[in-house]
C-alpha positions in Angstrom: 48.4 111.4 82.5 48.2 114.3 85.1 45.9 117.2 85.1 46.0 120.7 86.7 43.8 123.7 86.9 46.6 126.1 86.1 47.7 126.3 82.4 51.1 128.0 82.8 54.0 126.9 81.0 55.8 126.1 84.2 52.8 124.3 85.8 54.2 120.6 85.1 57.9 121.0 85.0 58.7 119.3 88.6 56.2 116.5 87.8 57.8 116.0 84.2 61.3 116.2 86.0 60.5 113.8 88.8 58.6 111.3 86.2 61.4 111.3 83.7 64.1 110.6 86.5 61.7 107.9 87.9 61.4 106.5 84.3 65.6 106.6 84.0 65.9 105.0 87.5 63.7 101.9 86.8 65.0 101.7 83.3 61.6 102.0 81.8 60.5 103.3 78.3 58.4 106.3 78.4 55.5 105.9 75.6 54.5 109.4 76.0 52.8 111.8 78.6 49.3 113.6 78.7 49.7 116.9 80.5 46.2 118.1 80.8 46.7 121.8 82.1 43.8 124.2 82.1 41.4 121.5 83.1 40.4 121.8 86.9 37.2 119.9 86.6 35.8 117.1 85.0 33.9 119.0 82.8 36.8 120.9 81.6 38.7 117.9 81.0 35.8 116.4 79.1 35.5 119.2 77.0 39.3 119.4 76.1 41.4 117.5 73.6 43.1 115.6 76.3 40.7 112.5 76.3 41.4 112.1 72.6 45.1 112.5 73.0 45.3 109.9 76.1 42.9 107.5 73.9 45.4 108.0 70.9 48.3 107.3 73.2 46.9 104.3 74.9 45.8 102.9 71.4 49.6 103.3 70.1 51.1 101.4 72.8 
């Protein structure tokens, strides 16, 4: 899970690329990502759909 204040479509691109490279290098299985863009404060995160998405991802693992 990662958060960012900015919500532009490129905001998480470098982070995702680095994460995917690490997953491949370590021979891990990617179980999913929660990229909470547009969430610069805790209250913004809490008011978004991202906590539920993260909960459901964790529950599915």
